[in-house]
Backbone as CSV, one residue per row, in Angstrom:
resi,resn,N_x,N_y,N_z,CA_x,CA_y,CA_z,C_x,C_y,C_z
1,MET,-0.450,-24.185,11.005,-0.413,-22.788,11.458,-1.837,-22.279,11.635
2,PRO,-2.118,-21.525,12.720,-3.492,-21.091,12.968,-4.009,-20.138,11.912
3,ASP,-5.342,-20.197,11.694,-5.982,-19.359,10.685,-5.837,-17.878,10.961
4,ASN,-5.680,-17.493,12.259,-5.660,-16.076,12.583,-4.271,-15.458,12.476
5,ASN,-3.252,-16.217,12.048,-1.928,-15.674,11.807,-1.967,-14.822,10.542
6,LYS,-1.604,-13.534,10.669,-1.755,-12.609,9.542,-0.951,-13.034,8.317
7,THR,0.276,-13.477,8.552,1.127,-13.869,7.424,0.544,-15.086,6.717
8,TYR,0.073,-16.060,7.507,-0.556,-17.247,6.925,-1.792,-16.856,6.118
9,GLN,-2.628,-16.007,6.698,-3.847,-15.578,5.997,-3.502,-14.908,4.681
10,TYR,-2.532,-13.980,4.725,-2.194,-13.257,3.497,-1.641,-14.208,2.432
11,LYS,-0.801,-15.164,2.833,-0.226,-16.095,1.848,-1.316,-16.877,1.132
12,LYS,-2.327,-17.305,1.877,-3.443,-18.047,1.265,-4.235,-17.137,0.326
13,ILE,-4.473,-15.893,0.744,-5.199,-14.932,-0.098,-4.414,-14.687,-1.382
14,ALA,-3.096,-14.485,-1.251,-2.248,-14.224,-2.418,-2.252,-15.416,-3.371
15,GLU,-2.200,-16.630,-2.820,-2.263,-17.844,-3.656,-3.572,-17.877,-4.438
16,ALA,-4.662,-17.524,-3.764,-5.976,-17.539,-4.411,-6.046,-16.514,-5.537
17,ILE,-5.531,-15.296,-5.283,-5.557,-14.235,-6.307,-4.708,-14.634,-7.503
18,ALA,-3.518,-15.193,-7.244,-2.641,-15.617,-8.339,-3.304,-16.716,-9.174
19,PHE,-3.985,-17.639,-8.497,-4.690,-18.719,-9.206,-5.809,-18.155,-10.085
20,ILE,-6.549,-17.203,-9.556,-7.633,-16.575,-10.337,-7.057,-15.868,-11.560
21,ASP,-5.948,-15.141,-11.371,-5.312,-14.439,-12.494,-4.848,-15.411,-13.575
22,ASP,-4.269,-16.527,-13.136,-3.742,-17.511,-14.093,-4.854,-18.246,-14.832
23,ASN,-6.049,-18.288,-14.238,-7.148,-19.068,-14.823,-8.395,-18.218,-15.078
24,HIS,-8.172,-16.903,-15.328,-9.328,-15.999,-15.407,-10.279,-16.335,-16.556
25,LYS,-9.735,-16.915,-17.628,-10.618,-17.246,-18.763,-11.600,-18.350,-18.398
26,GLY,-11.164,-19.250,-17.528,-12.035,-20.351,-17.128,-12.978,-19.985,-15.989
27,GLN,-12.762,-18.815,-15.374,-13.575,-18.366,-14.246,-13.784,-19.483,-13.217
28,PRO,-12.718,-19.851,-12.506,-12.821,-20.972,-11.557,-13.840,-20.705,-10.448
29,SER,-14.495,-21.760,-10.012,-15.483,-21.648,-8.934,-14.768,-21.436,-7.607
30,LEU,-15.525,-21.007,-6.599,-14.935,-20.807,-5.275,-14.407,-22.129,-4.711
31,ASP,-15.106,-23.224,-4.998,-14.654,-24.539,-4.531,-13.309,-24.905,-5.156
32,ALA,-13.162,-24.572,-6.459,-11.906,-24.870,-7.160,-10.762,-24.025,-6.597
33,ILE,-11.052,-22.766,-6.276,-10.028,-21.885,-5.702,-9.624,-22.391,-4.323
34,ALA,-10.617,-22.778,-3.532,-10.347,-23.306,-2.183,-9.476,-24.554,-2.259
35,GLU,-9.801,-25.431,-3.201,-9.021,-26.668,-3.366,-7.582,-26.344,-3.740
36,HIS,-7.395,-25.337,-4.607,-6.043,-24.967,-5.034,-5.180,-24.504,-3.860
37,VAL,-5.793,-23.801,-2.903,-5.021,-23.300,-1.758,-5.078,-24.274,-0.567
38,ASN,-5.529,-25.507,-0.850,-5.545,-26.580,0.156,-6.415,-26.266,1.373
39,LEU,-7.574,-25.681,1.102,-8.540,-25.426,2.159,-9.893,-25.983,1.748
40,SER,-10.680,-26.374,2.734,-12.052,-26.759,2.438,-12.836,-25.490,2.099
41,PRO,-13.940,-25.608,1.339,-14.761,-24.415,1.051,-15.160,-23.664,2.323
42,PHE,-15.450,-24.411,3.403,-15.827,-23.776,4.673,-14.682,-22.934,5.226
43,HIS,-13.463,-23.520,5.263,-12.317,-22.797,5.808,-11.906,-21.633,4.905
44,PHE,-12.129,-21.794,3.614,-11.825,-20.721,2.663,-12.724,-19.515,2.935
45,GLN,-14.010,-19.775,3.151,-14.960,-18.709,3.490,-14.547,-18.030,4.799
46,ARG,-14.208,-18.847,5.790,-13.858,-18.310,7.103,-12.591,-17.462,7.042
47,LEU,-11.627,-17.913,6.225,-10.380,-17.174,6.067,-10.646,-15.747,5.597
48,PHE,-11.494,-15.593,4.576,-11.807,-14.263,4.057,-12.562,-13.428,5.081
49,LYS,-13.485,-14.061,5.782,-14.266,-13.337,6.789,-13.347,-12.780,7.880
50,GLU,-12.363,-13.582,8.290,-11.459,-13.149,9.351,-10.473,-12.112,8.842
51,TRP,-10.031,-12.240,7.590,-9.022,-11.334,7.025,-9.607,-9.974,6.687
52,VAL,-10.792,-9.967,6.064,-11.322,-8.702,5.556,-12.775,-8.439,5.931
53,GLY,-13.465,-9.426,6.499,-14.824,-9.189,6.980,-15.935,-9.446,5.989
54,ILE,-15.596,-9.898,4.770,-16.638,-10.225,3.787,-16.329,-11.577,3.140
55,SER,-17.290,-12.075,2.375,-17.129,-13.383,1.727,-16.160,-13.285,0.552
56,PRO,-15.551,-14.418,0.159,-14.661,-14.383,-1.000,-15.378,-13.941,-2.271
57,LYS,-16.632,-14.314,-2.413,-17.381,-13.929,-3.618,-17.473,-12.404,-3.736
58,LYS,-17.796,-11.754,-2.625,-17.880,-10.283,-2.630,-16.505,-9.669,-2.873
59,TYR,-15.498,-10.221,-2.205,-14.139,-9.683,-2.310,-13.637,-9.743,-3.745
60,LEU,-13.880,-10.875,-4.411,-13.358,-11.059,-5.769,-13.924,-10.026,-6.740
61,LYS,-15.108,-9.526,-6.442,-15.700,-8.465,-7.269,-14.807,-7.227,-7.262
62,PHE,-14.173,-6.971,-6.111,-13.382,-5.752,-5.957,-12.002,-5.826,-6.615
63,ILE,-11.583,-7.006,-7.032,-10.266,-7.084,-7.689,-10.403,-7.365,-9.185
64,SER,-11.582,-7.071,-9.732,-11.786,-7.235,-11.179,-11.477,-5.927,-11.890
65,SER,-11.030,-6.024,-13.131,-10.741,-4.803,-13.897,-12.022,-4.030,-14.173
66,ASN,-13.164,-4.729,-14.247,-14.439,-4.031,-14.458,-14.758,-3.110,-13.279
67,TYR,-14.472,-3.599,-12.061,-14.690,-2.758,-10.879,-13.756,-1.546,-10.911
68,ALA,-12.493,-1.797,-11.276,-11.516,-0.703,-11.353,-11.956,0.348,-12.370
69,LYS,-12.423,-0.120,-13.543,-12.890,0.817,-14.580,-14.070,1.632,-14.076
70,SER,-14.985,0.975,-13.367,-16.178,1.684,-12.889,-15.796,2.761,-11.875
71,LEU,-14.771,2.485,-11.055,-14.304,3.491,-10.094,-13.719,4.690,-10.822
72,LEU,-12.932,4.419,-11.855,-12.316,5.510,-12.609,-13.372,6.349,-13.317
73,ARG,-14.393,5.684,-13.850,-15.458,6.409,-14.564,-16.298,7.244,-13.606
74,LYS,-16.544,6.680,-12.434,-17.456,7.307,-11.470,-16.852,8.573,-10.859
75,LYS,-15.524,8.628,-10.840,-14.846,9.729,-10.164,-14.823,10.962,-11.063
76,GLU,-15.704,11.887,-10.804,-15.810,13.075,-11.652,-14.932,14.220,-11.156
77,SER,-14.626,14.220,-9.871,-13.828,15.320,-9.331,-12.352,15.081,-9.595
78,ASN,-11.557,16.171,-9.564,-10.129,15.973,-9.787,-9.466,15.482,-8.510
79,LEU,-8.185,15.157,-8.623,-7.485,14.474,-7.526,-7.467,15.281,-6.234
80,PHE,-7.403,16.604,-6.353,-7.280,17.418,-5.149,-8.618,17.955,-4.644
81,ASP,-9.714,17.525,-5.256,-11.033,17.927,-4.797,-11.431,16.999,-3.647
82,THR,-11.649,17.557,-2.481,-11.935,16.702,-1.314,-13.368,16.213,-1.271
83,ALA,-14.189,16.645,-2.210,-15.608,16.265,-2.176,-15.843,14.921,-2.855
84,PHE,-15.112,13.892,-2.430,-15.342,12.565,-2.966,-16.602,11.993,-2.330
85,GLU,-17.159,10.988,-2.965,-18.426,10.421,-2.514,-18.409,9.998,-1.053
86,MET,-17.284,9.434,-0.613,-17.275,8.909,0.753,-17.050,10.004,1.790
87,GLY,-16.849,11.230,1.345,-16.651,12.330,2.280,-15.369,12.160,3.069
88,LEU,-15.251,12.869,4.163,-14.023,12.813,4.936,-14.194,12.066,6.252
89,SER,-15.329,11.411,6.443,-15.552,10.704,7.692,-15.028,9.283,7.602
90,GLY,-14.784,8.705,8.753,-14.409,7.293,8.816,-13.159,6.987,8.009
91,THR,-13.102,5.789,7.472,-11.925,5.305,6.774,-11.682,6.060,5.475
92,GLY,-12.710,6.693,4.941,-12.570,7.348,3.647,-11.828,8.659,3.663
93,ARG,-11.455,9.160,4.850,-10.812,10.466,4.858,-9.458,10.413,4.170
94,LEU,-8.983,11.548,3.769,-7.779,11.590,2.952,-6.517,11.321,3.759
95,HIS,-5.594,10.612,3.115,-4.301,10.348,3.738,-3.608,11.657,4.121
96,ASP,-3.755,12.681,3.250,-2.954,13.884,3.484,-3.443,14.705,4.667
97,MET,-4.490,14.238,5.343,-4.930,14.923,6.557,-4.056,14.531,7.745
98,PHE,-3.372,13.390,7.648,-2.602,12.959,8.824,-1.218,12.420,8.479
99,VAL,-0.815,12.471,7.210,0.538,12.067,6.831,1.274,13.291,6.296
100,THR,2.424,13.593,6.867,3.205,14.733,6.387,4.567,14.257,5.886
101,ILE,5.026,14.895,4.813,6.323,14.534,4.222,7.306,15.678,4.409
102,GLU,8.474,15.349,4.923,9.589,16.296,4.959,10.724,15.697,4.143
103,GLY,11.224,16.466,3.180,12.340,15.981,2.374,13.643,16.069,3.150
104,MET,14.498,15.074,2.984,15.816,15.130,3.611,16.644,16.220,2.936
105,THR,17.475,16.880,3.701,18.388,17.858,3.125,19.594,17.109,2.551
106,PRO,20.295,17.729,1.595,21.510,17.077,1.063,22.488,16.716,2.180
107,GLY,22.538,17.556,3.207,23.442,17.275,4.322,23.078,16.015,5.080
108,GLU,21.786,15.687,5.065,21.338,14.508,5.809,21.632,13.206,5.067
109,TYR,21.544,13.249,3.719,21.773,11.982,3.022,23.131,11.893,2.316
110,LYS,23.942,12.972,2.415,25.263,12.890,1.776,26.136,11.871,2.515
111,ASN,27.164,11.440,1.841,28.083,10.436,2.401,27.355,9.189,2.891
112,GLY,26.334,8.783,2.133,25.626,7.544,2.477,24.821,7.631,3.755
113,GLY,24.427,8.856,4.129,23.620,9.017,5.353,24.429,8.874,6.617
114,SER,25.707,9.280,6.564,26.596,9.077,7.721,26.151,9.856,8.957
115,SER,25.321,10.896,8.751,24.861,11.681,9.907,23.566,11.134,10.498
116,LEU,23.023,10.064,9.910,21.713,9.556,10.331,21.818,8.382,11.298
117,ILE,20.951,8.392,12.300,20.753,7.227,13.171,19.352,6.702,12.855
118,ILE,19.270,5.451,12.429,18.006,4.894,11.941,17.581,3.705,12.798
119,ASN,16.395,3.808,13.381,15.792,2.673,14.087,14.943,1.882,13.105
120,TYR,14.964,0.563,13.214,14.149,-0.255,12.314,13.588,-1.457,13.065
121,SER,12.484,-1.970,12.540,11.878,-3.166,13.128,11.045,-3.866,12.067
122,PHE,10.583,-5.069,12.393,9.740,-5.849,11.495,8.384,-6.055,12.157
123,ALA,7.349,-6.117,11.344,6.009,-6.296,11.894,5.149,-7.086,10.923
124,GLU,4.094,-7.703,11.466,3.113,-8.385,10.616,2.028,-7.402,10.223
125,THR,1.553,-7.513,8.985,0.434,-6.698,8.513,-0.556,-7.637,7.825
126,PRO,-1.722,-7.138,7.437,-2.647,-7.996,6.688,-2.111,-8.422,5.324
127,PHE,-0.966,-7.856,4.910,-0.411,-8.164,3.587,0.995,-8.744,3.680
128,GLY,1.278,-9.405,4.789,2.577,-10.019,4.981,3.487,-9.167,5.856
129,GLU,4.729,-9.624,6.011,5.688,-8.924,6.874,6.144,-7.622,6.233
130,ILE,6.531,-6.681,7.109,6.983,-5.378,6.634,8.168,-4.929,7.479
131,ILE,9.103,-4.236,6.845,10.175,-3.579,7.590,9.846,-2.090,7.613
132,VAL,9.996,-1.473,8.787,9.719,-0.045,8.910,10.902,0.589,9.630
133,ALA,11.382,1.734,9.089,12.581,2.383,9.631,12.353,3.876,9.770
134,ALA,12.994,4.472,10.782,12.783,5.898,11.039,14.067,6.577,11.491
135,THR,14.228,7.832,11.038,15.275,8.711,11.559,14.689,9.429,12.781
136,ASN,15.388,10.444,13.280,14.849,11.200,14.418,13.783,12.206,13.977
137,LYS,13.473,12.233,12.658,12.452,13.159,12.154,11.216,12.455,11.611
138,GLY,11.308,11.148,11.359,10.145,10.444,10.835,10.516,9.185,10.078
139,ILE,9.503,8.528,9.533,9.698,7.278,8.789,10.465,7.554,7.495
140,CYS,11.540,6.801,7.266,12.339,7.002,6.051,12.235,5.812,5.094
141,HIS,11.673,4.699,5.564,11.624,3.497,4.722,10.572,2.547,5.283
142,MET,9.771,1.979,4.384,8.761,1.008,4.800,8.525,0.097,3.605
143,ALA,8.787,-1.190,3.761,8.726,-2.088,2.609,8.221,-3.467,3.009
144,PHE,7.325,-4.025,2.195,6.895,-5.405,2.405,8.082,-6.315,2.125
145,SER,8.140,-7.416,2.853,9.320,-8.273,2.755,8.963,-9.742,2.913
146,GLU,9.593,-10.572,2.101,9.452,-12.022,2.257,10.630,-12.580,3.051
147,ASN,11.689,-11.747,3.199,12.927,-12.207,3.831,13.516,-11.046,4.631
148,ASN,13.554,-11.179,5.944,14.001,-10.071,6.800,15.453,-9.675,6.571
149,VAL,16.300,-10.661,6.293,17.725,-10.364,6.067,17.881,-9.510,4.808
150,LEU,17.217,-9.920,3.727,17.294,-9.153,2.477,16.658,-7.778,2.634
151,ALA,15.575,-7.700,3.413,14.900,-6.417,3.637,15.839,-5.435,4.337
152,PHE,16.583,-5.913,5.324,17.517,-5.030,6.027,18.676,-4.637,5.113
153,GLU,19.143,-5.574,4.291,20.232,-5.261,3.353,19.805,-4.184,2.352
154,GLU,18.545,-4.239,1.934,18.020,-3.224,1.016,18.001,-1.855,1.694
155,LEU,17.612,-1.822,2.958,17.625,-0.575,3.729,19.055,-0.048,3.867
156,GLN,19.980,-0.928,4.186,21.382,-0.534,4.319,21.949,0.026,3.018
157,ALA,21.514,-0.528,1.892,22.020,-0.070,0.595,21.595,1.366,0.300
158,ILE,20.454,1.782,0.851,19.966,3.151,0.633,20.763,4.139,1.482
159,PHE,21.099,3.743,2.711,21.854,4.596,3.641,23.059,3.811,4.160
160,PRO,24.050,3.549,3.295,25.122,2.611,3.656,25.978,3.018,4.857
161,ASN,26.026,4.313,5.164,26.895,4.754,6.261,26.127,5.211,7.505
162,ALA,24.831,4.972,7.508,24.028,5.335,8.681,24.283,4.359,9.825
163,ILE,23.929,4.778,11.024,23.978,3.885,12.193,22.588,3.274,12.359
164,PHE,22.499,1.948,12.448,21.203,1.265,12.525,21.012,0.611,13.894
165,ASN,19.823,0.796,14.443,19.438,0.141,15.695,18.144,-0.620,15.473
166,GLN,18.147,-1.909,15.783,16.901,-2.675,15.656,16.072,-2.466,16.915
167,LYS,15.192,-1.458,16.844,14.294,-1.193,17.974,13.075,-0.419,17.478
168,VAL,11.975,-0.572,18.199,10.714,0.087,17.842,10.677,1.464,18.488
169,ASP,10.280,2.481,17.706,10.109,3.818,18.273,8.686,4.320,17.964
170,LYS,8.378,5.521,18.438,7.016,6.049,18.292,6.661,6.298,16.825
171,PHE,7.622,6.733,16.024,7.340,6.956,14.599,6.841,5.660,13.954
172,GLN,7.529,4.566,14.269,7.141,3.262,13.713,5.760,2.841,14.215
173,GLN,5.523,3.007,15.514,4.225,2.622,16.085,3.081,3.395,15.432
174,ASP,3.274,4.704,15.251,2.235,5.527,14.616,1.982,5.067,13.187
175,ALA,3.058,4.733,12.481,2.912,4.300,11.082,2.180,2.972,10.985
176,LEU,2.504,2.030,11.864,1.902,0.698,11.799,0.431,0.703,12.216
177,PHE,0.026,1.741,12.928,-1.377,1.859,13.351,-2.301,1.958,12.139
178,ILE,-1.754,2.361,10.999,-2.536,2.528,9.768,-3.198,1.216,9.341
179,PHE,-2.625,0.078,9.744,-3.164,-1.208,9.320,-4.358,-1.653,10.169
180,ARG,-4.677,-0.910,11.214,-5.876,-1.220,11.990,-7.085,-0.596,11.299
181,ASN,-8.224,-1.199,11.503,-9.439,-0.677,10.864,-10.021,0.522,11.605
182,ASP,-9.645,0.675,12.872,-10.154,1.798,13.656,-9.118,2.918,13.658
183,TRP,-9.432,4.015,12.946,-8.497,5.129,12.851,-8.869,6.288,13.768
184,THR,-9.748,6.072,14.727,-10.226,7.189,15.551,-9.097,7.800,16.380
185,ASN,-8.098,7.006,16.744,-6.996,7.531,17.560,-5.686,7.644,16.780
186,LEU,-5.808,7.773,15.466,-4.607,7.829,14.623,-3.850,9.128,14.858
187,ASN,-2.551,9.011,15.130,-1.712,10.193,15.303,-1.160,10.647,13.964
188,GLU,-0.671,11.873,13.926,-0.006,12.339,12.703,1.192,11.436,12.422
189,ILE,1.347,11.071,11.167,2.460,10.201,10.779,3.460,11.039,9.986
190,LYS,4.672,11.119,10.498,5.694,11.955,9.854,6.629,11.090,9.016
191,LEU,6.844,11.528,7.779,7.767,10.841,6.874,8.969,11.741,6.621
192,HIS,10.147,11.167,6.599,11.394,11.902,6.372,12.096,11.224,5.202
193,LEU,11.946,11.795,3.992,12.269,11.047,2.777,13.406,11.639,1.950
194,LYS,14.214,10.729,1.428,15.255,11.081,0.469,14.637,11.021,-0.925
195,GLY,14.636,12.136,-1.638,14.051,12.147,-2.983,14.271,13.479,-3.671
196,THR,14.131,13.482,-4.991,14.231,14.730,-5.744,12.956,15.548,-5.523
197,LYS,13.001,16.824,-5.924,11.802,17.668,-5.787,10.629,17.060,-6.555
198,PHE,10.908,16.525,-7.749,9.846,15.920,-8.565,9.266,14.691,-7.865
199,GLN,10.129,13.830,-7.356,9.655,12.631,-6.656,8.793,12.996,-5.454
200,LEU,9.256,13.962,-4.653,8.497,14.372,-3.469,7.122,14.915,-3.851
201,LYS,7.068,15.643,-4.983,5.799,16.200,-5.469,4.833,15.073,-5.848
202,VAL,5.357,14.051,-6.530,4.531,12.899,-6.921,4.045,12.152,-5.686
203,TRP,4.940,11.898,-4.736,4.561,11.151,-3.540,3.513,11.904,-2.720
204,GLU,3.636,13.235,-2.675,2.630,14.039,-1.974,1.277,13.957,-2.683
205,ALA,1.301,13.919,-4.028,0.048,13.794,-4.783,-0.639,12.466,-4.480
206,LEU,0.144,11.404,-4.288,-0.437,10.092,-3.990,-1.215,10.111,-2.678
207,LEU,-0.778,10.933,-1.743,-1.466,11.023,-0.452,-2.892,11.535,-0.596
208,SER,-3.183,12.185,-1.717,-4.508,12.768,-1.910,-5.513,11.797,-2.525
209,ILE,-5.089,10.583,-2.817,-6.031,9.584,-3.337,-6.728,8.944,-2.142
210,PRO,-8.043,9.122,-2.005,-8.723,8.601,-0.815,-8.697,7.077,-0.738
211,TYR,-8.774,6.599,0.467,-8.870,5.169,0.777,-9.994,4.543,-0.050
212,GLY,-9.699,3.416,-0.702,-10.726,2.721,-1.464,-10.969,3.294,-2.843
213,ASN,-10.230,4.346,-3.217,-10.386,4.929,-4.548,-9.163,4.605,-5.389
214,LEU,-9.246,4.858,-6.670,-8.135,4.584,-7.579,-7.894,5.792,-8.470
215,SER,-6.667,5.925,-8.953,-6.328,6.993,-9.880,-5.431,6.404,-10.972
216,THR,-5.065,7.225,-11.956,-4.197,6.760,-13.044,-2.912,7.591,-13.064
217,TYR,-1.924,7.092,-13.794,-0.654,7.805,-13.913,-0.873,9.175,-14.560
218,GLY,-1.760,9.226,-15.546,-2.067,10.481,-16.227,-2.702,11.494,-15.292
219,GLU,-3.591,11.025,-14.418,-4.244,11.936,-13.469,-3.244,12.509,-12.465
220,ILE,-2.297,11.679,-12.044,-1.265,12.176,-11.123,-0.409,13.224,-11.834
221,ALA,-0.052,12.951,-13.091,0.745,13.912,-13.869,0.015,15.254,-13.986
222,GLU,-1.279,15.210,-14.236,-2.067,16.446,-14.318,-2.134,17.149,-12.964
223,ALA,-2.284,16.370,-11.914,-2.411,16.945,-10.573,-1.167,17.724,-10.157
224,ILE,0.008,17.283,-10.613,1.243,17.996,-10.252,1.635,18.995,-11.336
225,GLN,0.696,19.219,-12.282,0.865,20.206,-13.356,2.011,19.867,-14.310
226,HIS,2.159,18.572,-14.552,3.086,18.081,-15.574,2.321,17.061,-16.431
227,PRO,1.294,17.524,-17.165,0.382,16.595,-17.845,1.032,15.665,-18.866
228,LYS,2.209,16.018,-19.349,2.875,15.163,-20.345,3.933,14.256,-19.719
229,ALA,3.958,14.239,-18.399,5.037,13.507,-17.714,4.574,12.189,-17.111
230,SER,3.606,11.530,-17.751,3.079,10.274,-17.186,4.165,9.235,-16.945
231,ARG,5.095,9.152,-17.892,6.154,8.134,-17.754,7.078,8.455,-16.576
232,ALA,7.434,9.728,-16.443,8.293,10.142,-15.318,7.553,9.953,-13.995
233,VAL,6.247,10.194,-14.005,5.424,9.972,-12.822,5.454,8.495,-12.454
234,GLY,5.323,7.634,-13.472,5.369,6.191,-13.240,6.681,5.759,-12.601
235,THR,7.791,6.361,-13.051,9.107,6.038,-12.479,9.189,6.481,-11.024
236,ALA,8.685,7.681,-10.753,8.701,8.196,-9.374,7.842,7.325,-8.460
237,ILE,6.701,6.885,-8.979,5.818,6.001,-8.197,6.526,4.671,-7.918
238,GLY,7.236,4.167,-8.930,7.972,2.916,-8.760,9.087,3.025,-7.734
239,ASN,9.566,4.254,-7.497,10.630,4.485,-6.512,10.105,4.919,-5.149
240,ASN,8.796,4.843,-4.954,8.205,5.206,-3.672,8.847,4.374,-2.548
241,PRO,9.436,5.045,-1.537,10.123,4.294,-0.483,9.226,3.860,0.682
242,ILE,7.937,4.249,0.637,7.056,3.991,1.771,5.850,3.170,1.325
243,ALA,5.933,1.862,1.518,4.830,0.976,1.124,3.567,1.310,1.904
244,TYR,2.457,1.240,1.241,1.101,1.395,1.780,0.791,2.807,2.279
245,LEU,1.631,3.366,3.158,1.352,4.701,3.696,1.297,5.752,2.593
246,ILE,2.267,5.718,1.684,2.157,6.515,0.457,1.515,5.564,-0.547
247,PRO,0.227,5.756,-0.834,-0.560,4.691,-1.487,-0.383,4.570,-3.002
248,CYS,0.840,4.189,-3.410,1.087,3.988,-4.840,0.272,2.808,-5.374
249,HIS,-0.215,1.938,-4.471,-1.050,0.807,-4.905,-2.375,1.281,-5.489
250,ARG,-2.760,2.537,-5.225,-4.037,3.059,-5.730,-3.920,3.657,-7.128
251,VAL,-2.750,3.546,-7.738,-2.566,4.061,-9.101,-2.539,2.879,-10.065
252,ILE,-3.450,2.902,-11.030,-3.562,1.812,-12.002,-3.531,2.389,-13.413
253,GLN,-3.556,1.507,-14.395,-3.560,1.952,-15.791,-4.939,2.469,-16.185
254,LYS,-4.951,3.353,-17.156,-6.204,3.958,-17.610,-7.190,2.905,-18.110
255,SER,-6.665,1.805,-18.610,-7.500,0.729,-19.161,-8.260,-0.044,-18.073
256,GLY,-7.873,0.167,-16.808,-8.469,-0.599,-15.711,-7.574,-1.748,-15.268
257,LYS,-6.484,-2.002,-16.001,-5.530,-3.023,-15.558,-4.780,-2.488,-14.344
258,PHE,-4.493,-3.386,-13.409,-3.882,-2.935,-12.159,-2.419,-2.549,-12.319
259,GLY,-1.732,-3.155,-13.277,-0.348,-2.778,-13.532,0.615,-3.326,-12.497
260,GLY,1.862,-2.858,-12.578,2.913,-3.389,-11.716,2.892,-2.793,-10.317
261,TYR,3.734,-3.378,-9.465,3.857,-2.910,-8.080,5.207,-3.382,-7.561
262,HIS,5.941,-2.456,-6.958,7.294,-2.742,-6.479,7.336,-3.944,-5.532
263,TRP,6.251,-4.129,-4.779,6.216,-5.212,-3.778,5.300,-6.352,-4.218
264,ASN,5.215,-6.598,-5.511,4.498,-7.731,-6.113,3.076,-7.326,-6.539
265,PRO,2.758,-7.458,-7.830,1.433,-7.084,-8.338,0.272,-7.811,-7.650
266,THR,0.500,-9.052,-7.210,-0.558,-9.779,-6.492,-0.893,-9.071,-5.185
267,ARG,0.141,-8.571,-4.497,-0.091,-7.836,-3.253,-0.869,-6.549,-3.530
268,LYS,-0.560,-5.884,-4.634,-1.289,-4.657,-5.004,-2.781,-4.951,-5.150
269,LYS,-3.080,-6.007,-5.840,-4.480,-6.388,-6.055,-5.137,-6.750,-4.721
270,ALA,-4.406,-7.453,-3.868,-4.941,-7.829,-2.556,-5.282,-6.589,-1.736
271,ILE,-4.407,-5.587,-1.769,-4.625,-4.361,-0.985,-5.825,-3.584,-1.520
272,ILE,-5.913,-3.457,-2.850,-7.037,-2.731,-3.456,-8.364,-3.379,-3.056
273,GLY,-8.421,-4.703,-3.123,-9.634,-5.419,-2.741,-9.938,-5.287,-1.262
274,TRP,-8.894,-5.314,-0.439,-9.050,-5.201,1.013,-9.635,-3.845,1.384
275,GLU,-9.090,-2.778,0.796,-9.572,-1.427,1.108,-11.028,-1.242,0.679
276,ALA,-11.362,-1.738,-0.518,-12.744,-1.629,-0.996,-13.689,-2.408,-0.071
277,SER,-13.233,-3.538,0.420,-14.039,-4.373,1.310,-14.275,-3.704,2.652
278,ILE,-13.219,-3.062,3.184,-13.353,-2.362,4.471,-14.387,-1.236,4.338
279,LEU,-14.333,-0.496,3.236,-15.314,0.568,3.012,-16.729,0.003,2.920
280,GLU,-16.852,-1.156,2.272,-18.152,-1.814,2.129,-18.752,-2.141,3.493
281,ASN,-17.872,-2.441,4.460,-18.324,-2.848,5.795,-18.624,-1.682,6.719
282,GLU,-18.267,-0.471,6.321,-18.445,0.683,7.223,-19.908,0.994,7.471
């Protein structure tokens, strides 16, 4: 399979990250990591350059808990303060400047979503395949997937009585544009979500975490003015229906550990490192 295939590239990156995690005490060399993923050191270097634009050595720095801790320490402003170090230019601008959330009404999701017509499609991203689905008001579901059949069944289980059409629409196209490095022509991305008031509040707070930055469950709880609700916040984050666009991957444990992720903890680490690398290249 060619090196420039996104799914192939991501699988090799994920294998490398998992190997590093399993052998972190031994601190494996880049040659050892390359050998584990069945690539020559040269091809391993090239793979990272093509996937994220920097060397594996630089990239691995961004997926260490020490780097995560330093980001948490360095961030002096609160979650809703827009004066982050990277400002609002380029890739560092806030998600909430161009992503809007509208909650579904009870009438829209009652009876298993029988009043909804949902378009869905599959696409390649730098982090593997993804299913993206939209109602006539916006994106209602976006999930990384290893198996398209199971991914569609999961979507059907959320809206069992909706009408589904496998076709690409403008909502999906706008959402998938987020995976490009050039955001100069990014359109507003509309989300149409089924969730409780508390869940919607948490998901909206996640939009305020800038690209390449990290936050904690406690900080999100404080941001929504429920400082003692870290556990409930964690549950709401775990139920986030929109992979990547609502950046739950940017929430880690206070200790600097990356923690769990609905779409695989290795993928979470890969995304965090990828975003930090893109910022490094700006």
